[in-house]
N, C-alpha and C positions, 0 to 999 in steps of 0.2 A: 522608965521615964525617958532615959537617954535614947533607948532604941526607938521609941515612938517619935522623938524629935528627929532622929536620923531618917526614919521612914517618911515623915512629913517633908523633910528637905529633899529626899530622893524623889518623891512624887512631884514636888514643885519643879525640880529640874527636868524630870521627864516630860511634864506638861510644857515647859519652855522649849524643849527640843522638838516636841510634836508641833508646837505653834510655829517654830522656825521652819519645819518641814512643810507645813501648810502654806506659810507665807512664800517660801522659796518656790514651791510648786505652782502656786497661783501666779507669781511673777513670771516664772518660766513659761507658763501657758500663754499668758497675755502678751509677753514680749515676742515669743515665737509666732504667735498668731499675727501680731503686727508686722513682723519681719516677712511672713508669708504673704500677707495682704498687700504690702508695699513692694513686693517682688525682690526683697533682699535675700530671700531664701526660697528654695523650691521644696522645702520640707514642711508639709502641712501637719500641724500638731494633731489634727483630727483624723488623719489618714489611717491610723490603726483601727478605727471603729467605723470606717466608711462601709464595711460589708454589712453592717446592721441596717435593716430596712426600717429605720425609724425616721422621725422627722429630724431636720437639721439641728434644731435646738437641743433635742435629746442627745444627738451625736456629740455636740459640743460639750454638753454637761458630762456625759460619760467619759469623754477624752480628758476633760479637766480633772475629774475625779481620779482617773487612772494615774495621771501625772502627779497629782497631789499625794496619792498613796505611795507611789514610788519615791517621792521626795521625803515623805515622813520616814520610810524605811531607810533611805540613804542617810538622812540626818541622824537617826538612831544608831546606825552602823558607824557613822563617822564619830559620834560622841563616844561610843563604846570602844572604838579601836584607836582613834587618833587625837583625842581631845588634848593630850599633853604635848603634842607636836607643835612646831611653829605653824601658825594658821595659814599664812600666805603660801608657804612652800607646800604644805599638805594639800591645800586647795588647788594649787596649780597641778600637782601630781594627780590628784583625783580627777580634775577636769580633763587632763590629757588621757588618762586611762579610760574615762567614760567616753570621750570622743573616739578613741581607737576601738573600743568595744562596739560602738554604735555605727561608726562611719568608715572604718578602715577598708572595708571591702566593697564600698559603694562608689562607683565612678560618677562624679558630679562635677559641675564647674568649679573652678578655683574660688570664685567669689562666694558661691554657696557654701563651700567647705570652710572658708575663712569666717563667714558669718556664723555658722553653726558652732565652730570651734570657739570663737569669742563669747558667744552666748553661753555655752556650756562651761567655759572657764569662769566667767562672772558668776554663774549659778553655783558652781562648786566652791569658789572663794567666799561667796556669801554664806553658804552653809558652814564652811570651816571657821570663818571669823566669828560667826554667831555662836557656834558650839563652843569654841575656845573661850569666848567672852562669858558664856554661861558657866563654864567650868571654873574660870578664874574668879568669878563672882561668888561661887559657892565654896571656895577654899577658905 
């Protein structure tokens, strides 16, 4: 009986982490699309799927799904590895590492790099604070 209760709680928290990944991925896609549309950033969130010869709407849907899947994986990894850490510090570190992995070797304008850096930092802090809150709620 106790094992079944623990399993149910585990499933509940995994669902919450997956929902956090979906929400953060959706927000990242929408905000990065707005930043690109209003020329704050030169990074188009749809650019990884532009090679597909599909309609524009399908390209947007595929790009959003890719970002959401990556966000879910990142949320689950964060929850598995760093949920007991201080959320803001871990989120900042994760944001810096993600930025360096994605944009360290790309020469772009300073304003573009600052915009993308701040966007990724907010994204990672959102994931870290949400995952830590879910962990604290479950203890």
